[in-house]
VOMISE-275587 format. One record per residue: x, y, z of N, C-alpha, C, O in turn; residue number from 1. Coordinates in steps of 0.1 Angstrom, whole numbers, plus 2048, in hexadecimal, padded with zeros to 3 digits. Example, Ala and Ser with C-alpha at 12.3 -4.5 7.8 and 13.67 -1.06 7.14 Angstrom:
BEGIN
SITE   nc1   nc2   nc3   cac1   cac2   cac3   cc1   cc2   cc3   oc1   oc2   oc3   marlum
SITE   884   7C7   84E    87B    7D3    84E   884   7DF   84E   88E   7DF   855        1
SITE   880   7EA   847    889    7F5    847   881   800   84F   886   80B   850        2
//
This chain:
BEGIN
SITE   nc1   nc2   nc3   cac1   cac2   cac3   cc1   cc2   cc3   oc1   oc2   oc3   marlum
SITE   632   424   518    631    42D    50D   63A   428   501   646   427   503        1
SITE   634   426   4F5    63C    422    4EA   642   42F   4E4   63C   439   4E1        2
SITE   64F   42E   4E2    657    439    4DC   65C   435   4CF   65F   42A   4CC        3
SITE   65E   440   4C6    665    43E    4B9   674   43D   4BB   67A   435   4B5        4
SITE   679   446   4C3    687    447    4C5   68A   449   4D4   684   451   4DB        5
SITE   694   441   4D9    698    443    4E6   6A7   447   4E6   6B0   440   4E1        6
SITE   6AA   452   4EC    6B8    457    4ED   6BD   455   4FA   6B7   457   505        7
SITE   6C9   44F   4FB    6D0    44B    507   6DD   452   509   6E5   452   500        8
SITE   6DF   457   515    6EC    45D    518   6F1   459   526   6E9   457   52F        9
SITE   6FE   456   527    703    452    534   703   45D   53E   701   45A   54A       10
SITE   704   469   53A    704    475    542   6F8   47E   53D   6F6   480   531       11
SITE   6F1   485   547    6E8    48F    542   6F1   49A   53B   6FB   49F   540       12
SITE   6EC   49D   52F    6F2    4A7    525   6F9   4A0   51A   6FB   4A6   50F       13
SITE   6FB   493   51B    701    48B    50F   6F7   48C   503   6FC   48E   4F8       14
SITE   6EB   489   506    6E1    489    4FB   6E0   497   4F4   6DF   498   4E8       15
SITE   6E0   4A1   4FD    6DF    4AF    4F7   6EB   4B2   4EE   6E9   4B7   4E3       16
SITE   6F6   4AF   4F3    702    4B2    4EB   703   4A9   4DE   707   4AE   4D3       17
SITE   6FF   49D   4DF    701    493    4D4   6F6   492   4CA   6F9   490   4BE       18
SITE   6EA   494   4CE    6DF    491    4C4   6D2   499   4C6   6C8   495   4C0       19
SITE   6D2   4A3   4CE    6C6    4AA    4D1   6C0   4B1   4C4   6B4   4B2   4C3       20
SITE   6C8   4B5   4BA    6C4    4BB    4AE   6BB   4B1   4A6   6B0   4B4   4A1       21
SITE   6C0   4A5   4A6    6B9    49A    49F   6AC   497   4A6   6A1   495   49F       22
SITE   6AC   496   4B3    6A0    494    4BB   696   49E   4B8   68A   49B   4B6       23
SITE   69A   4AB   4B9    691    4B6    4B6   68A   4B5   4A8   67E   4B7   4A7       24
SITE   693   4B2   49F    68E    4B1    491   684   4A6   48F   679   4A8   489       25
SITE   686   49B   496    67D    48F    495   670   492   49D   665   48E   499       26
SITE   671   49A   4A7    664    49E    4AF   65C   4A7   4A6   650   4A6   4A6       27
SITE   662   4AF   49F    65B    4B8    496   654   4B1   48B   64A   4B5   485       28
SITE   659   4A4   488    653    49C    47E   648   492   484   643   489   47E       29
SITE   645   495   491    63B    48D    498   63F   481   49F   637   479   4A4       30
SITE   64D   47E   4A0    652    473    4A7   651   474   4B6   653   47F   4BB       31
SITE   64F   469   4BD    650    46A    4CC   65E   466   4D1   663   45C   4CD       32
SITE   663   46F   4D9    671    46E    4DD   672   46C   4EC   66B   473   4F3       33
SITE   67B   464   4F1    67D    463    500   68D   464   502   694   461   4F9       34
SITE   691   467   50E    69E    468    512   6A1   460   51F   699   461   528       35
SITE   6AC   458   51F    6B0    451    52B   6BE   456   52E   6C7   455   526       36
SITE   6C0   45A   53A    6CE    45C    540   6D1   450   548   6CA   44C   551       37
SITE   6DD   44B   546    6E1    43F    54D   6E5   443   55B   6E2   43B   565       38
SITE   6ED   44E   55D    6F1    452    56A   6EC   460   56D   6E6   467   565       39
SITE   6EE   464   57A    6EA    472    57E   6F5   47C   57C   6F4   488   580       40
SITE   700   478   576    70B    481    574   711   486   581   716   492   582       41
SITE   711   47E   58C    714    482    599   723   485   59B   727   48B   5A5       42
SITE   72B   480   592    73A    482    594   73E   48F   58D   74A   493   58D       43
SITE   735   496   586    739    4A3    580   73E   4AD   58A   739   4AE   595       44
SITE   748   4B5   586    74E    4BE    58E   744   4CA   592   744   4CF   59D       45
SITE   73C   4CD   589    733    4D9    58B   725   4D4   58D   721   4CA   587       46
SITE   71D   4DB   594    70F    4D8    596   70D   4CD   5A0   717   4C8   5A6       47
SITE   701   4C9   5A2    6FD    4BE    5AB   6F3   4B5   5A4   6EF   4B7   599       48
SITE   6F0   4AA   5AB    6E6    4A0    5A6   6D9   4A8   5A3   6D2   4A6   599       49
SITE   6D6   4B0   5AD    6C9    4B8    5AC   6C9   4C1   5A0   6BF   4C2   599       50
SITE   6D4   4C9   59E    6D4    4D2    593   6D4   4CB   586   6CE   4D0   57C       51
SITE   6DB   4BF   585    6DB    4B8    579   6CD   4B3   575   6C9   4B3   569       52
SITE   6C5   4AE   57F    6B8    4AA    57C   6B0   4B5   577   6A8   4B4   56D       53
SITE   6B1   4C1   57D    6A9    4CD    578   6AD   4D1   56A   6A5   4D4   562       54
SITE   6BA   4D1   568    6BF    4D4    55B   6BB   4CA   550   6B7   4CE   545       55
SITE   6BB   4BD   553    6B7    4B3    54A   6A8   4B5   547   6A4   4B3   53B       56
SITE   6A0   4B8   551    692    4BA    54F   690   4C6   546   687   4C6   53D       57
SITE   697   4D1   548    695    4DD    540   699   4DA   532   693   4DF   528       58
SITE   6A4   4D3   530    6A9    4D0    522   69F   4C7   51B   69D   4C9   50F       59
SITE   699   4BD   522    68F    4B5    51C   683   4BD   517   67D   4BA   50C       60
SITE   67F   4C7   51E    674    4CF    51A   678   4D7   50E   670   4D9   505       61
SITE   685   4DC   50D    689    4E3    501   688   4DA   4F5   684   4DD   4EA       62
SITE   68D   4CD   4F7    68D    4C4    4EC   67F   4BF   4E8   67C   4BE   4DC       63
SITE   676   4BE   4F2    669    4B9    4EF   667   4AA   4F2   65E   4A4   4EC       64
SITE   670   4A4   4FA    66F    496    4FD   663   492   504   65E   49A   50D       65
SITE   65D   486   501    651    482    509   654   47D   517   64C   47F   520       66
SITE   660   478   518    664    473    526   673   474   527   67A   472   51D       67
SITE   678   476   534    686    475    537   687   46D   544   681   470   54E       68
SITE   68F   463   543    691    45A    54F   6A0   458   552   6A8   458   549       69
SITE   6A3   457   55F    6B0    455    564   6B2   447   56A   6AA   444   574       70
SITE   6BB   43F   565    6BC    431    56B   6C5   430   577   6C7   426   57D       71
SITE   6CB   43B   57B    6D3    43D    587   6DE   432   589   6E1   42D   594       72
SITE   6E4   42F   57D    6F1    427    57E   6FC   430   584   6FB   43D   584       73
SITE   706   42A   589    711    432    590   71A   439   586   720   432   57E       74
SITE   71A   446   586    723    44D    57E   731   449   580   736   449   58B       75
SITE   738   445   575    746    441    575   748   433   579   753   42D   576       76
SITE   73E   42C   57F    741    41F    585   737   414   580   737   408   583       77
SITE   72D   418   577    724    40E    571   72C   405   568   737   408   564       78
SITE   726   3F9   566    72D    3EF    55E   724   3EA   553   717   3EB   554       79
SITE   72A   3E4   548    722    3DE    53E   721   3CF   542   728   3C6   53D       80
SITE   718   3CC   54C    717    3BF    551   708   3BB   552   6FF   3C3   54E       81
SITE   705   3B0   557    6F7    3AB    557   6EE   3B4   55E   6E3   3B8   559       82
SITE   6F2   3B9   56A    6E9    3C2    572   6E5   3CE   56A   6D9   3D2   569       83
SITE   6EF   3D5   564    6EC    3E1    55D   6E5   3DF   550   6DD   3E7   54B       84
SITE   6E9   3D4   549    6E2    3D0    53C   6D3   3CE   53F   6CB   3D3   537       85
SITE   6D0   3C7   54A    6C2    3C4    54C   6BA   3D1   550   6AE   3D2   54C       86
SITE   6C0   3DA   556    6BA    3E7    55A   6B7   3EF   54D   6AC   3F4   54B       87
SITE   6C0   3EF   543    6BE    3F6    537   6B4   3EE   52E   6AC   3F4   527       88
SITE   6B5   3E1   52E    6AB    3D9    526   69D   3DC   52A   694   3DD   522       89
SITE   69B   3DD   537    68D    3E1    53C   688   3EE   536   67D   3EF   533       90
SITE   691   3F8   536    68E    404    530   68B   404   521   681   40A   51C       91
SITE   693   3FC   51A    691    3FA    50C   683   3F3   509   67C   3F7   500       92
SITE   680   3E9   511    674    3E2    50F   668   3EA   513   65C   3E8   50F       93
SITE   66A   3F3   51D    65F    3FC    521   65B   406   517   64F   408   515       94
SITE   665   40B   50F    662    416    506   661   411   4F7   65C   418   4EF       95
SITE   667   405   4F4    666    3FE    4E7   669   408   4DC   661   409   4D2       96
SITE   675   40E   4DC    678    417    4D1   67C   410   4C4   682   406   4C5       97
SITE   679   417   4B9    67E    412    4AC   68D   414   4AB   694   40C   4A5       98
SITE   692   41F   4B0    6A0    424    4AF   6A5   428   4BC   69E   42F   4C4       99
SITE   6B1   424   4C0    6B7    429    4CC   6C4   430   4C7   6CB   42C   4BF      100
SITE   6C6   43C   4CD    6D1    444    4CB   6D9   446   4D8   6D3   44A   4E2      101
SITE   6E6   442   4D8    6ED    442    4E5   6FC   445   4E3   701   449   4D9      102
SITE   703   443   4EE    711    446    4EF   719   43E   4E5   716   433   4E1      103
SITE   724   444   4E1    72E    43E    4D7   736   433   4DF   737   434   4EB      104
SITE   73C   42A   4D7    743    41F    4DD   751   422   4E2   756   41A   4E9      105
SITE   756   42D   4DE    764    430    4E2   765   43F   4E2   762   446   4D8      106
SITE   76A   445   4EE    76B    454    4EF   774   458   4FA   779   44F   502      107
SITE   776   465   4FB    780    46A    505   77B   466   514   784   461   51C      108
SITE   76F   467   517    76A    464    524   766   454   524   75E   450   51C      109
SITE   76C   44D   52D    76A    43E    52D   75B   43B   52F   757   430   52B      110
SITE   754   443   536    745    440    538   73E   43F   52B   735   437   529      111
SITE   742   448   521    73B    448    514   73C   43B   50D   732   435   509      112
SITE   749   436   50C    74B    429    505   744   41E   50C   73E   415   506      113
SITE   745   41D   519    740    412    521   730   413   520   72A   408   51E      114
SITE   72B   41F   520    71C    420    51E   718   41B   510   70E   415   50E      115
SITE   720   41F   506    71D    41B    4F8   71C   40C   4F7   713   407   4F1      116
SITE   726   405   4FC    725    3F6    4FC   71A   3F1   504   714   3E7   500      117
SITE   717   3F7   50F    70B    3F2    517   6FE   3F4   50F   6F6   3EB   50F      118
SITE   6FD   3FF   509    6F1    401    501   6F0   3F8   4F5   6E5   3F2   4F3      119
SITE   6FB   3F6   4EE    6FB    3EC    4E3   6F7   3DE   4E7   6EF   3D8   4E1      120
SITE   6FD   3D9   4F2    6FA    3CC    4F7   6EC   3CB   4FC   6E5   3C1   4F9      121
SITE   6E7   3D5   503    6D9    3D5    507   6CF   3D5   4FC   6C4   3CF   4FD      122
SITE   6D2   3DC   4F1    6C9    3DC    4E5   6C7   3CE   4E0   6BC   3CA   4DC      123
SITE   6D3   3C7   4DF    6D2    3B9    4DA   6CB   3B0   4E4   6C2   3A8   4E0      124
SITE   6CF   3B0   4F0    6CA    3A7    4FA   6BB   3A9   4FD   6B3   3A0   500      125
SITE   6B6   3B6   4FB    6A8    3B9    4FD   69F   3B1   4F3   693   3B0   4F5      126
SITE   6A5   3AD   4E8    69D    3A5    4DE   69C   396   4E1   696   38F   4D9      127
SITE   6A2   392   4EC    6A2    383    4EF   697   380   4F8   696   385   503      128
SITE   68E   377   4F4    682    375    4FB   684   36E   509   67C   36F   512      129
SITE   68F   366   50A    692    35E    516   698   367   521   69A   362   52C      130
SITE   69B   373   51E    69F    37D    529   692   383   52E   68C   38B   527      131
SITE   68F   37F   53A    682    384    540   684   391   548   68D   391   551      132
SITE   67C   39A   546    67C    3A7    54D   66E   3AB   551   665   3A8   54A      133
SITE   66D   3B2   55C    660    3B7    560   661   3C6   563   66B   3CB   567      134
SITE   655   3CD   562    655    3DB    565   653   3DD   575   653   3D3   57C      135
SITE   652   3E9   579    651    3EC    587   644   3E6   58E   644   3E5   59A      136
SITE   63A   3E2   586    62E    3DC    58B   62E   3CD   58A   624   3C6   58D      137
SITE   639   3C7   585    63B    3B9    584   636   3B3   577   636   3A7   575      138
SITE   631   3BC   56E    62D    3B7    561   638   3B3   558   642   3BB   557      139
SITE   637   3A8   551    642    3A4    548   643   3AE   53C   63A   3B1   536      140
SITE   650   3B1   53A    653    3BA    52E   657   3B1   522   660   3AA   523      141
SITE   650   3B3   517    652    3AA    50C   65F   3AE   505   664   3BA   506      142
SITE   665   3A5   4FE    672    3A7    4F7   670   3B3   4ED   665   3B5   4E8      143
SITE   67B   3BA   4EA    67A    3C5    4E1   689   3C8   4DC   692   3CA   4E5      144
SITE   68B   3C9   4D0    698    3CD    4CA   697   3D8   4C1   690   3D7   4B7      145
SITE   69D   3E4   4C3    69C    3EF    4BA   6A2   3EC   4AD   6AA   3E3   4AC      146
SITE   69D   3F2   4A2    6A2    3F0    495   6B0   3F5   493   6B8   3EF   48C      147
SITE   6B3   400   499    6C1    406    498   6C6   40B   4A5   6BE   410   4AD      148
SITE   6D3   40A   4A8    6DA    411    4B2   6E3   41A   4AC   6ED   416   4A6      149
SITE   6E1   427   4AD    6EA    431    4A7   6F2   438   4B2   6EC   43B   4BD      150
SITE   6FF   43A   4B0    708    440    4BA   70A   44E   4B6   70F   451   4AB      151
SITE   708   458   4BF    70C    466    4BC   71A   468   4BF   720   462   4C7      152
SITE   720   471   4B7    72F    474    4B8   731   47E   4C4   72A   488   4C5      153
SITE   73A   47B   4CD    73C    483    4D9   74A   48A   4D8   74B   492   4CE      154
SITE   753   488   4E1    75F    491    4E1   768   48D   4D6   76C   496   4CE      155
SITE   76C   481   4D5    775    47C    4CA   76D   47C   4BD   761   478   4BC      156
SITE   774   480   4B2    76D    480    4A5   76D   471   49F   778   46B   49F      157
SITE   762   46D   49A    761    460    493   759   463   486   750   46B   486      158
SITE   75D   45C   47C    757    45F    46F   748   459   46F   746   44D   471      159
SITE   73E   462   46D    730    45D    46E   72C   455   463   731   456   457      160
SITE   722   44C   465    71C    444    45A   710   44C   455   70C   44A   449      161
SITE   70A   455   45D    6FE    45C    458   6FF   46A   45E   703   46C   469      162
SITE   6FB   474   456    6FB    482    45A   6ED   487   459   6E6   485   44F      163
SITE   6E8   48E   463    6DA    493    463   6DA   4A3   464   6E1   4A8   46D      164
SITE   6D3   4A9   45B    6D2    4B7    45B   6CB   4BC   466   6BF   4B9   468      165
SITE   6D1   4C5   46F    6CA    4CB    47A   6CA   4DA   47A   6C8   4E1   484      166
SITE   6CB   4E0   46E    6CD    4EE    46C   6C1   4F6   472   6C2   500   478      167
SITE   6B5   4F1   46F    6A9    4F8    473   6A7   4F7   482   69F   4FF   488      168
SITE   6AD   4EE   489    6AB    4ED    498   6B7   4EF   4A0   6B8   4EC   4AC      169
SITE   6C2   4F4   499    6CF    4F5    4A0   6CE   4FF   4AC   6D3   4FC   4B7      170
SITE   6C7   509   4AB    6C5    513    4B6   6BE   50C   4C2   6C2   50F   4CD      171
SITE   6B4   504   4BF    6AD    4FD    4C9   6B6   4F3   4D0   6B5   4F1   4DC      172
SITE   6BF   4EC   4C8    6C9    4E3    4CE   6D2   4EA   4D8   6D4   4E5   4E3      173
SITE   6D7   4F6   4D4    6DF    4FD    4DD   6D8   502   4E9   6DE   502   4F4      174
SITE   6CC   504   4E9    6C4    508    4F5   6C3   4FC   4FE   6C3   4FE   50A      175
SITE   6C2   4F0   4F8    6C1    4E4    501   6CE   4E2   508   6CE   4DD   514      176
SITE   6D9   4E5   502    6E6    4E4    508   6E8   4EF   513   6ED   4EC   51E      177
SITE   6E3   4FB   510    6E4    506    519   6DC   504   526   6DE   50B   530      178
SITE   6D3   4FA   525    6CB    4F7    531   6D4   4F2   53D   6D0   4F3   548      179
SITE   6DF   4EC   539    6E9    4E7    543   6F2   4F3   547   6FE   4F4   544      180
SITE   6EC   4FC   54F    6F3    509    552   6FF   507   55C   708   50F   55D      181
SITE   6FE   4FC   564    709    4F9    56D   715   4F3   566   720   4F2   56B      182
SITE   713   4ED   55A    71D    4E5    553   725   4ED   549   731   4EB   547      183
SITE   71E   4F6   542    725    4FD    536   726   50B   538   71F   511   540      184
SITE   72F   511   531    732    520    532   725   527   52D   71F   524   523      185
SITE   721   531   535    716    53A    532   71B   546   52B   722   54E   530      186
SITE   717   547   51E    71C    552    516   716   560   51A   71B   56A   517      187
SITE   70B   55F   522    704    56B    526   70A   571   534   70C   57D   535      188
SITE   70D   568   53D    711    56C    54A   71F   569   54D   724   56D   557      189
SITE   726   562   544    734    55E    547   734   551   550   72A   54A   550      190
SITE   73F   54F   557    740    543    55E   74A   545   56A   755   549   567      191
SITE   746   541   576    74F    543    581   751   535   588   757   535   593      192
SITE   74C   52B   583    74D    51D    589   75B   517   586   762   51D   57E      193
SITE   75D   50C   58C    76A    505    589   76B   501   57A   761   4FC   575      194
SITE   776   503   574    777    500    566   779   4F1   564   781   4EB   56B      195
SITE   772   4EC   55A    772    4DE    556   774   4DD   547   774   4E7   540      196
SITE   775   4D1   542    778    4CF    534   76C   4D5   52B   76E   4D9   520      197
SITE   760   4D4   531    754    4D8    529   74F   4E6   52D   745   4EA   528      198
SITE   756   4ED   536    750    4F9    53B   756   506   535   752   511   538      199
SITE   75F   504   52B    765    510    525   75D   514   518   756   50B   513      200
SITE   75E   521   514    757    525    508   75C   51C   4FC   754   51A   4F3      201
SITE   768   518   4FC    76E    510    4F1   766   503   4EF   765   4FF   4E3      202
SITE   761   4FD   4FA    75A    4F1    4F8   74D   4F3   4F0   74A   4EB   4E7      203
SITE   745   4FE   4F4    739    501    4EC   73C   504   4DE   735   500   4D5      204
SITE   747   50B   4DC    74B    50F    4CE   74E   502   4C6   74B   501   4BA      205
SITE   754   4F8   4CD    757    4EB    4C6   74A   4E4   4C2   74A   4DD   4B7      206
SITE   740   4E5   4CA    733    4DE    4C6   72D   4E5   4BA   728   4DE   4B1      207
SITE   72E   4F2   4B9    729    4F9    4AE   731   4F6   4A1   72C   4F4   496      208
SITE   73F   4F6   4A3    747    4F3    498   745   4E5   492   745   4E3   486      209
SITE   744   4DC   49B    741    4CE    497   734   4CD   48E   734   4C7   484      210
SITE   72A   4D4   493    71D    4D4    48C   71E   4DA   47E   719   4D6   474      211
SITE   726   4E5   47D    728    4EC    471   730   4E3   467   72E   4E3   45B      212
SITE   73B   4DD   46C    743    4D4    464   73B   4C9   45E   73C   4C6   452      213
SITE   733   4C2   467    72B    4B7    462   720   4BC   458   71D   4B5   44F      214
SITE   71B   4C8   45A    711    4CD    451   717   4D0   444   711   4CD   439      215
SITE   723   4D5   444    72A    4D8    437   72C   4CB   42E   72B   4CC   422      216
SITE   72D   4C0   435    72F    4B3    42E   723   4B0   426   725   4A9   41B      217
SITE   717   4B4   42A    70B    4B1    422   704   4BD   41C   6F9   4BD   418      218
SITE   70C   4C8   41C    706    4D4    416   6FC   4DC   41D   6F3   4E2   417      219
SITE   6FC   4DB   42B    6F2    4E2    433   6FA   4EA   43E   707   4E8   43E      220
SITE   6F4   4F2   446    6FB    4FA    450   700   4F2   45C   70B   4F3   460      221
SITE   6F7   4EA   461    6FA    4E2    46D   6F5   4D4   46C   6EB   4D1   466      222
SITE   6FD   4CA   471    6F9    4BC    471   6FE   4B5   47D   707   4BA   484      223
SITE   6F8   4AA   480    6FD    4A0    48A   700   493   483   6FA   48F   479      224
SITE   70B   48D   489    70F    481    482   70D   475   48C   70E   476   498      225
SITE   70B   469   486    708    45D    48D   710   451   487   712   451   47B      226
SITE   713   447   490    719    43B    48B   70F   430   48D   708   42F   498      227
SITE   70D   427   484    704    41C    485   70C   40F   485   715   40C   47D      228
SITE   707   406   48E    70D    3F9    48F   70A   3F0   483   711   3E6   480      229
SITE   6FF   3F3   47C    6FB    3EB    470   6F9   3F4   464   6F6   400   466      230
SITE   6F9   3EF   458    6F7    3F7    44D   6E9   3FD   44C   6DF   3F6   450      231
SITE   6E8   409   447    6DC    410    446   6D7   410   438   6DE   414   42F      232
SITE   6CB   40A   436    6C5    409    428   6BB   414   425   6B6   41A   42F      233
SITE   6B8   416   419    6AE    420    415   6A5   419   40B   6A9   40F   404      234
SITE   699   41E   40A    68F    417    401   690   41B   3F2   68D   414   3E9      235
SITE   695   428   3F0    696    42C    3E2   6A1   437   3E2   6A5   43C   3EC      236
SITE   6A5   43B   3D6    6B0    445    3D4   6AB   453   3D7   6B4   45C   3D9      237
SITE   69E   455   3D8    699    462    3DC   69E   466   3EA   6A0   472   3ED      238
SITE   6A0   45C   3F2    6A5    45F    400   6B3   465   400   6B7   46B   40A      239
SITE   6BA   465   3F5    6C7    46B    3F4   6C7   479   3F0   6D1   480   3F1      240
SITE   6BB   47E   3EC    6BA    48C    3E8   6BC   496   3F4   6B6   494   3FF      241
SITE   6C5   4A0   3F2    6C7    4AA    3FC   6C7   4B8   3F6   6C8   4B9   3EA      242
SITE   6C7   4C2   3FF    6C6    4D0    3FA   6D3   4D3   3F3   6DE   4D0   3F8      243
SITE   6D2   4DA   3E8    6DE    4DF    3E1   6E3   4EB   3E7   6DB   4F3   3EC      244
SITE   6F0   4EE   3E7    6F5    4F9    3ED   6FB   502   3E3   700   50D   3E6      245
//
């Protein structure tokens, strides 16, 4: 299946936290979106592999993704090496996205930065014809390099290169996050599980505050920010027009 945008997260819920608003907005514009989780999040304190799969499926339905796939790399122990690069290259060539959105290159959780570098390297290597890859049926996968790799901002703040208005879909973004009921604080029922860095009400508040802060930067209510490894060009100055506040 040819996708317009492929979102990649090292853990199930990374995509929802980092870029689900943008994905939902693009789907509303008719774009085909897919999600790949690199690991099953099996080292998470709360929940199980089974519950994470169900939550990821539920969240994908909220977002409207065409496909969601898990590459089953080892949570916490995967590497940016040939084995893992080839696995991700196969996925990139399978879906042939114009844009990939993935983990940032440096963050509080070491998996995030390691995944970001893995994604970046795989995006480049996927465009080299002499790297041969085959699908599960043995068919050769042709080379493919996405036009852009955008990194979503995670725990640590980084100055974004591009800000995208997600005001109209922010409520839907939050519902995709709430699908991970084992991971985050439930404002309706409270929380009795073991407390983790992301399970407190303050963590959800920080997600909302970040979106409001980024939105204010461009004169809208909510926004998501992204970093690009290469300069982003526009065809004309009309693309700079935004809503007045």
